N, C-alpha and C positions, 0 to 999 in steps of 0.2 A: 335884518333884512336880510334879503333874500336877491339874486338873478336870476330872473327866470324870462325860458324863451315860453311865448307864447302862440301854437300856430292853431288858426281859424282857415274854414274851409270854404265853398264855395257857398254851400246853404249855408253856414254859420252868417256869410258874408252875401247872402243873395241881392236883399233891398237895399234901402236907403236906410229904413228902420233898423233892418240888422246887425246892420253899420255901425248906429244910433247907440244899440245894446252893446254891442261889443267894446261900443265908447264907454260907456257907464260899466262895464265888468272887469278892465283893466282901470278902469278909476278908483274904484273897492279896492285892488292889489293895493296901487298907488296910493293910495290912502295910509295901509300896513308900513309906509316904507318901502316896502321890496321894486328896486330896478325889472324894468319891463323891457325886451324888445320882443316885437310884434313881428310875426311870420304867417300873409298872407295869399291868402289863391284868387281866380280870378271871381269874379261876380258867380252864378250859377248860370250857367249858360251860357255866359258869354263867351268860350275856350269852344264848344260846340261852334256859337256862329262866328266865331275868327275863325274854324277850319272848313265852314262851306261856304266861307265871302275866299279860299286858297283855290277851293274844288270845282270853283264855278269857273274858275279862272284856267287852272289845269290839277288835273285830277291826281298827279304827281308833281307836285312845286319843288323847284328847288328847292333842298334842305337850308340853306345859309337862311333865305327870302321868310319860308314858313316860321322861322324863330322869329326873325325881328315881329315877322305879326303877331303871334300866339305871344308873345314876351307884353306887350301893350294890354292885356285884358289886368292881368296883374298891375301895375302902372296906375293903370285906376282906381282901386281899390285903395290902394298903400296910400294916394293922395284925399281920396272921403274919408278916411280914416282919422288920419292926418289932422284933417282939418274941424271932425267931428270932437280929436281931442281935443282940439286950438282951443274952438269954442266953451271947453270946459276948463280955460283956465291949464289946463292939462299941457304943456310944452312938449311940442311930438316933432319931428322928422323923419324924411319919408325918403327909402331910399332903393333905388332899383336893385338888380344884380351886382351892374358894372360897376354902379356907383359906390356899394360897401368891397367891390374887385373881390368875389368869389370866383375865383380863379377854376376853370376848368378844362377840360379836354377836349379837341375840336369835335367830338364826334357829336356832330346836330342833329337836333330830335331826342336826345339819348347819353349827354354829356355827363360825366363822371365828374365829381370834384374833388381838386389836388389840393386846395390853399384860401383860406382867406383873411383879407389885410382888417386886423380889427382897432387900426390907429384910429378911425372916425369913428367909430362904434362907442370906442371907452372915451375917446373928451367926451360927445355928445352926452353919454350915461355920468359920466364926472359932472358937468352943466346942469344933472337933473331932468333930460329930456329921454320921452318914450322913440326907441327908435320903431320904424314901421320899413319891415322889409320883403318887397315881393320876393314870396317864392318863387319855385318850378324854371329859376335862371339865372345866370352866369357870364364870364366873359370867357373869351380863351388868350393865349399868347396873341394873338394878333389884333384881339378889340373886337372880333365877334360875335356877336351878341348869339348866344348857348341856349337850349333849354334842356332837364334833365331827364325828361318821359315821363310815364308815369309812377305817380305817387312823390312826383321832385320835390312838391311845398311842404312834404312832411320830411324829406331829407333835407332840406337847407334849413329847417328850424335843429333840425338834432345836428348839422353841421355846424351852426353858430356857439349851438350850445355845447357842445367840444369844443372848440376853437377859444371858447373863452368860458369857461370852466365854469359854466352856467350849476346852480344848485340843484334845477329840474327843468326839463325839459314838459311842457304841458299843449295834448294836442288838445283841439275841442274839435267834437262831430256832433250826428245829430244824434247820439247815442252815451248813454251816459257811464259806459264803461265796459268792459269785456266780460261778458257772461259765458256759463258754463256749455251753452250752446248758442240759438239762433231763436230769439225768444218767441217768432213767428211761426216756428216750427214747435217748441217747445215752451209754452203761456211760464210754467213754471219755472223755467232758466231763474239760472241767482248772479249776479254781478259780482262778479271778483273783486274784493279789495286789493288780490297780489297776487301776479304771477310772472312769474322767471323769464328774462330772455329766453329760452331754451325751446320754454311752454310756448312762448308766443313767436314764436321765430316756427313752431311746429302748426300751429296751428293756423298761420298765416298762409302757408307752404301750402297747408290741405283744403283750403275755401276759404276761411277766415276773414271777413272783407272789413276786418274795422283798420285794419295797419299794412300801409303797404313791407312788404319783405326787408327793402333795398334800407329803411328807417331804420329797423328793429334791427338787421346785422350792423349798421353805422352805428346806433346808440350800445347796441353790446361792446363793439369791437373800441371804442372810444370811453365804455363805461357811464353812459349819461342816461339818471334816471331819468326813464320817461311815465309820462299818467296822461292817462285819456278818459275826458270829461265831456257832459255834453256840453256846449253853447246856449243850453237853453233853461239850465236848471240857475238856480242863483247858490254864488259859492261856498261853499262850505269852510271856514277857519280853525275848526276844531280840531283839524289832523296836519297842522304847518300849512296848511296855506290851501289844503281844494279837497274835493272828495274824488271819486272816480276808480282806477284802476291805477295803480302803480308798477311798473312792469322793469324788475331791477334783478340784478343776479342771486340767485341761493343763499341764505343766508346758512351757515354754516351750525349758526348757536340756534336756526329752529331747526335743526333736523329736525327731531319730533314733530313739531309741525308739519313738517313735510310729507315725515312718513305716514302722518294722517289723511292725508288728502290726497289717497290713491291717482284718483283721475281730477284732475284741473279741468277737463272740457272734452266737445265732442267738437267736431268739426265734420264738416260736407264738404263734397263736390261734386254737383251735379255736371259738368262739363266733362266725362270720362268716355271713353268709346270704346273696346275691345278689338284685338286682330289674335288671329291665332292660324297658325303654319302648319297643316298635319304632317305625318309622313313624309319627316326632310332625314336625309342622311345623317348618322351620327357621328360626325367627324370633325378634326379641331379644323376652329376656325370659322363653324356654320352659324356662331351665333353676329360674328364678326360682317360674315354672308350677307344676312338679313337685315340685321340692327345700320350697320354699313350706311346704305345706300338711302336709309329713311333719316339717320343725321345727318345726312348732306343735304338735303332737299330742308335743313330747317326746320324738322320737326320732334321734338322735344320727347323721348318716352319716360314714363312714369317707371311702372310696375313690369315684374320679369319672370315668367314661371316659365321653366323647361322640363316634359315628363320624358324620360327615356320608358320607349316601350324594349319588351321582349323581343322585336322582328328585326333588332338595328336602327331602327328610326326614334325617333323624337317630336314632341310636339312642344309646338314654340310659339305662345302666348305673353302679347305686352300689353300696355294701357294707351294710348294717346287721348289728347285734347280732342274733344269731340267737334272743332271746329277741322280737325287735322284728317279724320276717317277715313275720307273719301280719296283722298289722296297718298295716304300712306297703304290705303289697301289697292288700289293702282298696281302701287312701287311693287305690292308683295305677288300680285299676281304673275309680275314680270321675273322678279327673282326665285318664284316659286317653280316656273319653266325653267331658268336655268340651272339652279339645283336639284329641278326632277323627283319635285317633291308632292304626295297628292293630293291636295286641296289646299285654298285658303277660305275662313268662314271670317266673321264680323260681327261686332255685338253694338249698336252706339245708343243703346238703352240700357244703359248699367249710374251705376255711380258708386263713390268711395265714401265711406262713414269712417273714421278715424278716431280713436280716444287717445290723448294726450297726458300726461302728464309724469310730473319727478318722480312719484311716489312710485312708480311700476319700477325702480331701481333694487327697491329693498322688502321688493314685494313678489310673492309667485302665487301662480293662480288668476289671474287677471284677464288672459289669455282662454284660461277654461271658462269666466265665468262670463265675459263676452260671449264666446260662443253658444253657449246652454243658451242665452238667455233670447240673443236670434235665434236657437233651432224650436223653442219653445212659440215662437208666433210664426216657424210653419218658412221662416227667410234664410232660402242657399247662399251660401258664400260661396262668390266665386272662383275669388283671390284673397290672399293670406300676403300683407308687407310687414315687417316689422324693422323697429330700432327699437335705442334704449327705452327711451320715454314716448313711443308710439306703436299703436298697433292700428293696420291699416286694412280694409277688409272690403270689396266688390261684392254689390250685388244689384236687383235688379231692379231698375228704376224705380216701379209701383212701390215699392215696400224704404224706399228713403226716410218719408216719415214714419213713416212705425217706426223702421228700424233704430233710429235718432231717438225717439219716445221712450222706448225696450228699452234701450243702454244708458241714455240718463235715469230712469227709473232702478236699471237696476245697480246701479254703480253710486246713489240714493244723491244724488245732485241737485235735488228741488231744489224751490227754495224755500229757504230758514220760516218755519210759524211764528 
Protein backbone atom coordinates (compact mmCIF):
# COMPACT_ATOMS: atom_id res chain seq x y z
CA UNK A 1 0.00 0.00 0.00
CA UNK A 2 1.31 3.43 -1.01
CA UNK A 3 0.45 7.02 -0.20
CA UNK A 4 -0.11 8.81 -3.50
CA UNK A 5 -0.90 12.45 -4.21
CA UNK A 6 -2.78 12.88 -7.48
CA UNK A 7 -3.29 16.23 -9.17
CA UNK A 8 -5.89 16.80 -11.88
CA UNK A 9 -5.84 19.97 -13.94
CA UNK A 10 -8.71 21.99 -15.35
CA UNK A 11 -9.01 19.96 -18.56
CA UNK A 12 -9.20 16.71 -16.59
CA UNK A 13 -12.13 18.04 -14.49
CA UNK A 14 -13.59 20.29 -17.17
CA UNK A 15 -17.07 18.71 -17.18
CA UNK A 16 -19.22 16.63 -14.83
CA UNK A 17 -18.55 13.58 -17.02
CA UNK A 18 -14.80 14.10 -16.66
CA UNK A 19 -15.14 14.51 -12.92
CA UNK A 20 -16.99 11.17 -12.87
CA UNK A 21 -14.13 9.63 -14.87
CA UNK A 22 -11.61 10.98 -12.35
CA UNK A 23 -13.65 9.39 -9.55
CA UNK A 24 -13.56 6.06 -11.40
CA UNK A 25 -9.78 6.31 -11.74
CA UNK A 26 -9.33 7.11 -8.05
CA UNK A 27 -11.50 4.11 -7.21
CA UNK A 28 -9.10 1.80 -9.05
CA UNK A 29 -6.20 3.03 -6.96
CA UNK A 30 -8.25 2.69 -3.78
CA UNK A 31 -9.11 -0.87 -4.78
CA UNK A 32 -5.37 -1.62 -4.72
CA UNK A 33 -5.26 -0.38 -1.13
CA UNK A 34 -3.49 2.93 -1.83
CA UNK A 35 -4.12 5.97 0.33
CA UNK A 36 -5.03 8.87 -1.95
CA UNK A 37 -4.86 12.64 -1.63
CA UNK A 38 -6.30 14.45 -4.64
CA UNK A 39 -5.51 18.03 -5.62
CA UNK A 40 -7.71 19.64 -8.26
CA UNK A 41 -7.81 22.82 -10.29
CA UNK A 42 -10.88 24.81 -11.23
CA UNK A 43 -12.93 23.37 -14.08
CA UNK A 44 -11.55 24.34 -17.49
CA UNK A 45 -12.50 27.91 -18.37
CA UNK A 46 -13.77 28.77 -14.88
CA UNK A 47 -10.74 30.83 -13.81
CA UNK A 48 -10.94 32.83 -17.04
CA UNK A 49 -14.62 33.49 -16.34
CA UNK A 50 -13.83 34.74 -12.84
CA UNK A 51 -11.03 36.96 -14.14
CA UNK A 52 -13.41 38.47 -16.69
CA UNK A 53 -15.97 39.18 -13.97
CA UNK A 54 -13.36 40.96 -11.87
CA UNK A 55 -12.08 43.04 -14.77
CA UNK A 56 -15.60 44.02 -15.77
CA UNK A 57 -15.70 45.91 -12.48
CA UNK A 58 -12.08 47.03 -12.24
CA UNK A 59 -9.25 46.40 -14.69
CA UNK A 60 -6.85 46.30 -11.74
CA UNK A 61 -8.88 44.82 -8.87
CA UNK A 62 -7.76 44.84 -5.27
CA UNK A 63 -5.32 41.93 -4.86
CA UNK A 64 -6.92 40.54 -1.70
CA UNK A 65 -10.43 40.50 -3.15
CA UNK A 66 -9.11 39.10 -6.41
CA UNK A 67 -7.73 36.09 -4.51
CA UNK A 68 -11.03 35.62 -2.67
CA UNK A 69 -12.80 35.48 -6.04
CA UNK A 70 -10.34 33.21 -7.87
CA UNK A 71 -10.22 30.69 -5.03
CA UNK A 72 -13.90 29.84 -5.53
CA UNK A 73 -13.19 27.97 -8.77
CA UNK A 74 -11.39 25.11 -7.04
CA UNK A 75 -14.00 24.99 -4.29
CA UNK A 76 -16.63 23.95 -6.84
CA UNK A 77 -14.41 21.14 -8.14
CA UNK A 78 -13.51 19.65 -4.76
CA UNK A 79 -17.18 19.48 -3.78
CA UNK A 80 -18.28 17.85 -7.05
CA UNK A 81 -15.45 15.31 -7.01
CA UNK A 82 -16.13 14.39 -3.37
CA UNK A 83 -19.81 13.89 -4.27
CA UNK A 84 -18.81 11.62 -7.16
CA UNK A 85 -16.55 9.55 -4.89
CA UNK A 86 -19.11 9.24 -2.09
CA UNK A 87 -21.69 8.14 -4.65
CA UNK A 88 -19.37 5.21 -5.39
CA UNK A 89 -19.11 4.33 -1.70
CA UNK A 90 -15.58 5.73 -1.62
CA UNK A 91 -15.44 7.84 1.54
CA UNK A 92 -14.15 11.29 0.62
CA UNK A 93 -13.84 14.70 2.24
CA UNK A 94 -13.08 18.02 0.57
CA UNK A 95 -10.84 20.77 1.93
CA UNK A 96 -10.12 24.30 0.80
CA UNK A 97 -6.57 25.58 1.16
CA UNK A 98 -7.47 27.41 4.36
CA UNK A 99 -9.15 24.31 5.86
CA UNK A 100 -6.03 22.22 5.27
CA UNK A 101 -4.18 25.27 6.55
CA UNK A 102 -1.73 25.62 3.70
CA UNK A 103 0.13 28.55 5.23
CA UNK A 104 1.59 31.04 2.75
CA UNK A 105 3.20 34.44 2.79
CA UNK A 106 1.00 37.47 2.08
CA UNK A 107 2.00 38.06 -1.56
CA UNK A 108 -1.47 38.00 -3.09
CA UNK A 109 -1.77 36.41 -6.56
CA UNK A 110 1.73 34.86 -6.27
CA UNK A 111 2.00 33.56 -2.71
CA UNK A 112 4.65 31.06 -1.59
CA UNK A 113 3.87 28.07 0.62
CA UNK A 114 5.51 28.27 4.05
CA UNK A 115 3.98 25.33 5.92
CA UNK A 116 1.22 22.71 5.78
CA UNK A 117 -0.72 21.45 8.79
CA UNK A 118 -0.96 17.67 8.47
CA UNK A 119 -3.22 16.80 11.42
CA UNK A 120 -6.63 16.81 9.70
CA UNK A 121 -5.33 15.05 6.60
CA UNK A 122 -3.63 12.26 8.56
CA UNK A 123 -6.75 11.76 10.69
CA UNK A 124 -8.94 11.34 7.60
CA UNK A 125 -6.42 9.02 5.94
CA UNK A 126 -6.48 6.81 9.03
CA UNK A 127 -10.28 6.71 8.69
CA UNK A 128 -9.89 5.41 5.15
CA UNK A 129 -11.04 8.58 3.41
CA UNK A 130 -9.84 10.06 0.13
CA UNK A 131 -8.80 13.67 0.76
CA UNK A 132 -9.76 16.15 -1.97
CA UNK A 133 -7.86 19.44 -1.67
CA UNK A 134 -8.33 22.68 -3.59
CA UNK A 135 -5.14 23.51 -5.45
CA UNK A 136 -3.74 26.95 -6.19
CA UNK A 137 -4.69 28.47 -2.81
CA UNK A 138 -3.71 28.90 0.80
CA UNK A 139 -4.05 31.30 3.71
CA UNK A 140 -1.65 33.78 5.29
CA UNK A 141 -0.97 34.34 8.99
CA UNK A 142 -3.79 36.91 9.16
CA UNK A 143 -6.33 34.46 7.75
CA UNK A 144 -6.49 36.07 4.31
CA UNK A 145 -7.09 33.78 1.34
CA UNK A 146 -4.11 33.76 -1.02
CA UNK A 147 -3.48 32.22 -4.44
CA UNK A 148 -0.21 30.76 -5.62
CA UNK A 149 -0.07 32.11 -9.16
CA UNK A 150 0.60 30.24 -12.37
CA UNK A 151 1.08 26.50 -11.84
CA UNK A 152 -0.21 26.80 -8.30
CA UNK A 153 -2.15 23.52 -8.28
CA UNK A 154 0.96 21.57 -9.30
CA UNK A 155 2.85 23.28 -6.49
CA UNK A 156 0.09 22.45 -3.99
CA UNK A 157 0.27 18.78 -4.94
CA UNK A 158 4.05 18.59 -4.63
CA UNK A 159 4.01 20.48 -1.31
CA UNK A 160 1.44 18.06 0.13
CA UNK A 161 3.46 15.10 -1.10
CA UNK A 162 6.58 16.54 0.55
CA UNK A 163 4.85 17.34 3.85
CA UNK A 164 3.24 13.89 4.09
CA UNK A 165 6.25 12.01 2.67
CA UNK A 166 4.11 10.47 -0.07
CA UNK A 167 5.52 7.65 -2.15
CA UNK A 168 4.74 9.50 -5.36
CA UNK A 169 3.10 12.64 -6.70
CA UNK A 170 1.18 12.04 -9.93
CA UNK A 171 0.38 14.99 -12.19
CA UNK A 172 -2.47 14.19 -14.59
CA UNK A 173 -2.71 16.26 -17.77
CA UNK A 174 -4.01 15.95 -21.31
CA UNK A 175 -0.74 14.29 -22.42
CA UNK A 176 0.54 10.89 -21.33
CA UNK A 177 4.01 11.95 -20.25
CA UNK A 178 7.10 13.94 -21.19
CA UNK A 179 8.17 13.52 -24.82
CA UNK A 180 11.51 13.94 -26.54
CA UNK A 181 9.94 17.01 -28.14
CA UNK A 182 6.49 18.34 -29.01
CA UNK A 183 4.70 15.59 -31.02
CA UNK A 184 2.80 18.29 -32.89
CA UNK A 185 6.12 19.35 -34.45
CA UNK A 186 7.73 15.89 -34.66
CA UNK A 187 5.09 13.12 -34.91
CA UNK A 188 7.82 10.54 -34.24
CA UNK A 189 8.60 12.02 -30.83
CA UNK A 190 8.95 9.35 -28.15
CA UNK A 191 7.52 9.33 -24.63
CA UNK A 192 10.26 9.10 -22.01
CA UNK A 193 9.89 6.51 -19.25
CA UNK A 194 12.18 8.52 -16.98
CA UNK A 195 13.83 11.94 -16.86
CA UNK A 196 15.91 13.63 -14.17
CA UNK A 197 14.84 16.70 -12.21
CA UNK A 198 17.76 18.61 -13.78
CA UNK A 199 16.62 17.75 -17.29
CA UNK A 200 12.97 18.53 -16.54
CA UNK A 201 13.88 21.90 -15.04
CA UNK A 202 15.84 22.76 -18.16
CA UNK A 203 13.04 21.54 -20.43
CA UNK A 204 10.44 23.57 -18.50
CA UNK A 205 12.57 26.73 -18.47
CA UNK A 206 13.27 26.39 -22.19
CA UNK A 207 9.68 26.16 -23.36
CA UNK A 208 8.26 22.73 -22.47
CA UNK A 209 4.74 23.31 -21.12
CA UNK A 210 4.13 19.92 -19.45
CA UNK A 211 5.04 21.02 -15.89
CA UNK A 212 5.51 24.32 -14.15
CA UNK A 213 9.05 25.15 -13.05
CA UNK A 214 8.02 25.94 -9.44
CA UNK A 215 6.55 22.46 -8.98
CA UNK A 216 9.64 20.73 -10.39
CA UNK A 217 11.95 22.86 -8.20
CA UNK A 218 9.87 22.03 -5.13
CA UNK A 219 9.87 18.31 -5.94
CA UNK A 220 13.63 18.29 -6.47
CA UNK A 221 14.27 20.21 -3.25
CA UNK A 222 12.23 17.77 -1.14
CA UNK A 223 13.00 14.61 -3.14
CA UNK A 224 9.40 13.94 -4.21
CA UNK A 225 9.15 11.48 -7.13
CA UNK A 226 6.94 13.07 -9.79
CA UNK A 227 5.06 11.19 -12.48
CA UNK A 228 3.30 12.79 -15.45
CA UNK A 229 0.32 10.85 -16.84
CA UNK A 230 -2.76 11.32 -18.99
CA UNK A 231 -6.11 11.54 -17.24
CA UNK A 232 -7.72 10.06 -20.34
CA UNK A 233 -5.75 6.77 -20.46
CA UNK A 234 -6.49 3.72 -18.35
CA UNK A 235 -4.04 3.31 -15.43
CA UNK A 236 -1.40 0.65 -15.93
CA UNK A 237 -0.48 -1.13 -12.70
CA UNK A 238 2.37 -3.24 -14.08
CA UNK A 239 5.07 -0.89 -12.80
CA UNK A 240 4.03 -0.18 -9.23
CA UNK A 241 0.99 1.84 -10.03
CA UNK A 242 1.20 3.86 -13.21
CA UNK A 243 2.77 4.46 -16.59
CA UNK A 244 3.63 7.95 -17.88
CA UNK A 245 7.01 9.59 -17.25
CA UNK A 246 8.78 9.42 -13.88
CA UNK A 247 10.81 12.49 -12.88
CA UNK A 248 13.42 11.63 -10.30
CA UNK A 249 17.06 12.06 -9.36
CA UNK A 250 19.80 10.63 -11.54
CA UNK A 251 20.54 7.10 -10.35
CA UNK A 252 24.28 6.66 -10.11
CA UNK A 253 23.77 2.90 -10.39
CA UNK A 254 22.37 3.55 -13.87
CA UNK A 255 25.36 5.57 -15.00
CA UNK A 256 25.94 3.53 -18.12
CA UNK A 257 22.29 3.84 -19.12
CA UNK A 258 22.41 7.59 -18.55
CA UNK A 259 25.59 7.90 -20.59
CA UNK A 260 23.95 6.13 -23.53
CA UNK A 261 21.14 8.69 -23.54
CA UNK A 262 23.15 11.62 -24.89
CA UNK A 263 20.07 13.80 -25.33
CA UNK A 264 16.80 13.35 -23.47
CA UNK A 265 14.80 15.98 -25.27
CA UNK A 266 14.57 19.05 -27.47
CA UNK A 267 12.77 22.12 -26.14
CA UNK A 268 11.93 25.26 -28.05
CA UNK A 269 10.55 28.71 -27.34
CA UNK A 270 8.74 30.83 -29.92
CA UNK A 271 8.51 33.91 -27.67
CA UNK A 272 12.02 35.26 -28.23
CA UNK A 273 13.27 38.63 -29.45
CA UNK A 274 16.82 39.90 -29.93
CA UNK A 275 18.25 43.39 -29.36
CA UNK A 276 21.72 44.68 -30.23
CA UNK A 277 23.46 47.93 -29.36
CA UNK A 278 26.23 48.52 -31.91
CA UNK A 279 29.41 50.51 -31.35
CA UNK A 280 29.28 50.88 -27.58
CA UNK A 281 32.48 52.25 -26.01
CA UNK A 282 34.35 49.27 -24.52
CA UNK A 283 34.92 50.27 -20.91
CA UNK A 284 34.20 48.87 -17.42
CA UNK A 285 30.56 49.05 -16.38
CA UNK A 286 29.11 49.17 -19.87
CA UNK A 287 27.16 45.91 -19.38
CA UNK A 288 25.54 47.31 -16.24
CA UNK A 289 24.78 50.60 -17.98
CA UNK A 290 22.89 48.69 -20.69
CA UNK A 291 21.20 45.92 -18.70
CA UNK A 292 20.53 47.79 -15.45
CA UNK A 293 17.67 49.91 -16.83
CA UNK A 294 16.25 46.83 -18.59
CA UNK A 295 16.14 44.94 -15.27
CA UNK A 296 14.71 47.98 -13.49
CA UNK A 297 11.78 47.79 -15.90
CA UNK A 298 11.10 44.20 -14.76
CA UNK A 299 12.17 42.75 -18.11
CA UNK A 300 13.87 39.36 -17.89
CA UNK A 301 17.00 38.84 -19.98
CA UNK A 302 17.91 35.43 -21.34
CA UNK A 303 20.97 35.03 -23.60
CA UNK A 304 23.80 37.61 -23.76
CA UNK A 305 26.66 38.02 -26.25
CA UNK A 306 29.34 40.72 -26.32
CA UNK A 307 31.66 41.11 -29.34
CA UNK A 308 34.74 43.32 -28.99
CA UNK A 309 35.70 45.29 -32.11
CA UNK A 310 39.14 46.44 -33.22
CA UNK A 311 38.13 50.10 -32.94
CA UNK A 312 37.72 50.05 -29.17
CA UNK A 313 33.95 49.55 -29.25
CA UNK A 314 31.77 46.55 -28.55
CA UNK A 315 28.50 45.17 -29.91
CA UNK A 316 26.20 44.05 -27.10
CA UNK A 317 23.38 41.58 -27.90
CA UNK A 318 20.75 40.02 -25.63
CA UNK A 319 17.35 38.33 -25.87
CA UNK A 320 14.08 39.11 -24.08
CA UNK A 321 10.54 37.79 -24.19
CA UNK A 322 8.80 38.90 -27.36
CA UNK A 323 6.14 40.75 -25.34
CA UNK A 324 8.88 42.97 -23.87
CA UNK A 325 10.57 43.70 -27.20
CA UNK A 326 9.11 47.16 -27.90
CA UNK A 327 9.60 48.41 -24.34
CA UNK A 328 13.18 47.13 -24.19
CA UNK A 329 13.99 48.66 -27.57
CA UNK A 330 12.72 52.08 -26.47
CA UNK A 331 14.89 51.86 -23.34
CA UNK A 332 17.94 50.93 -25.42
CA UNK A 333 17.49 53.89 -27.77
CA UNK A 334 17.62 56.21 -24.77
CA UNK A 335 20.69 54.44 -23.32
CA UNK A 336 22.43 54.49 -26.70
CA UNK A 337 22.31 58.28 -26.76
CA UNK A 338 23.75 58.49 -23.27
CA UNK A 339 26.59 56.05 -24.06
CA UNK A 340 27.37 57.38 -27.52
CA UNK A 341 26.57 54.07 -29.23
CA UNK A 342 26.33 53.93 -33.01
CA UNK A 343 22.98 52.16 -33.46
CA UNK A 344 20.29 49.97 -31.90
CA UNK A 345 18.88 47.12 -33.98
CA UNK A 346 16.42 44.35 -33.12
CA UNK A 347 14.69 41.25 -34.40
CA UNK A 348 11.45 39.80 -33.02
CA UNK A 349 11.26 36.99 -35.58
CA UNK A 350 13.60 34.55 -33.84
CA UNK A 351 13.20 31.35 -31.81
CA UNK A 352 15.33 29.34 -29.40
CA UNK A 353 15.96 25.61 -29.85
CA UNK A 354 17.66 23.67 -27.03
CA UNK A 355 19.15 20.20 -26.60
CA UNK A 356 18.87 18.85 -23.04
CA UNK A 357 20.52 15.74 -21.58
CA UNK A 358 22.64 14.63 -18.63
CA UNK A 359 24.67 12.56 -21.12
CA UNK A 360 26.40 15.77 -22.21
CA UNK A 361 28.51 15.56 -19.06
CA UNK A 362 30.38 12.53 -20.33
CA UNK A 363 30.30 12.88 -24.12
CA UNK A 364 32.18 15.27 -26.39
CA UNK A 365 31.11 16.29 -29.87
CA UNK A 366 27.44 17.00 -29.18
CA UNK A 367 27.74 20.69 -30.08
CA UNK A 368 29.56 19.97 -33.32
CA UNK A 369 26.93 17.37 -34.28
CA UNK A 370 24.20 19.92 -33.57
CA UNK A 371 25.87 22.69 -35.56
CA UNK A 372 26.61 20.44 -38.55
CA UNK A 373 23.05 19.12 -38.67
CA UNK A 374 21.67 22.67 -38.77
CA UNK A 375 24.26 23.84 -41.29
CA UNK A 376 23.42 20.94 -43.64
CA UNK A 377 19.85 22.29 -43.73
CA UNK A 378 21.00 25.85 -44.38
CA UNK A 379 19.94 27.05 -40.93
CA UNK A 380 22.10 29.93 -39.68
CA UNK A 381 22.78 30.22 -35.93
CA UNK A 382 22.47 33.73 -34.49
CA UNK A 383 23.39 33.03 -30.86
CA UNK A 384 24.65 30.11 -28.76
CA UNK A 385 24.40 29.42 -25.02
CA UNK A 386 25.50 26.35 -23.08
CA UNK A 387 25.33 24.82 -19.62
CA UNK A 388 26.47 21.47 -18.24
CA UNK A 389 23.43 19.65 -19.66
CA UNK A 390 22.08 22.09 -22.27
CA UNK A 391 22.97 23.69 -25.61
CA UNK A 392 20.68 26.44 -26.90
CA UNK A 393 20.76 28.21 -30.26
CA UNK A 394 18.80 31.16 -31.61
CA UNK A 395 17.68 30.85 -35.24
CA UNK A 396 15.25 32.62 -37.53
CA UNK A 397 11.62 31.91 -36.73
CA UNK A 398 10.94 30.33 -40.13
CA UNK A 399 13.40 27.51 -39.34
CA UNK A 400 11.83 26.39 -36.04
CA UNK A 401 10.06 23.21 -37.16
CA UNK A 402 12.78 22.22 -39.64
CA UNK A 403 15.44 22.76 -36.97
CA UNK A 404 13.64 20.69 -34.33
CA UNK A 405 12.94 17.83 -36.77
CA UNK A 406 16.53 17.89 -38.01
CA UNK A 407 18.03 17.69 -34.52
CA UNK A 408 15.51 15.07 -33.38
CA UNK A 409 16.67 12.85 -36.24
CA UNK A 410 20.38 13.70 -35.89
CA UNK A 411 20.40 12.46 -32.28
CA UNK A 412 18.24 9.39 -32.89
CA UNK A 413 15.32 10.42 -30.70
CA UNK A 414 12.63 8.99 -33.02
CA UNK A 415 9.90 6.72 -31.78
CA UNK A 416 11.26 3.18 -31.37
CA UNK A 417 9.85 0.79 -33.99
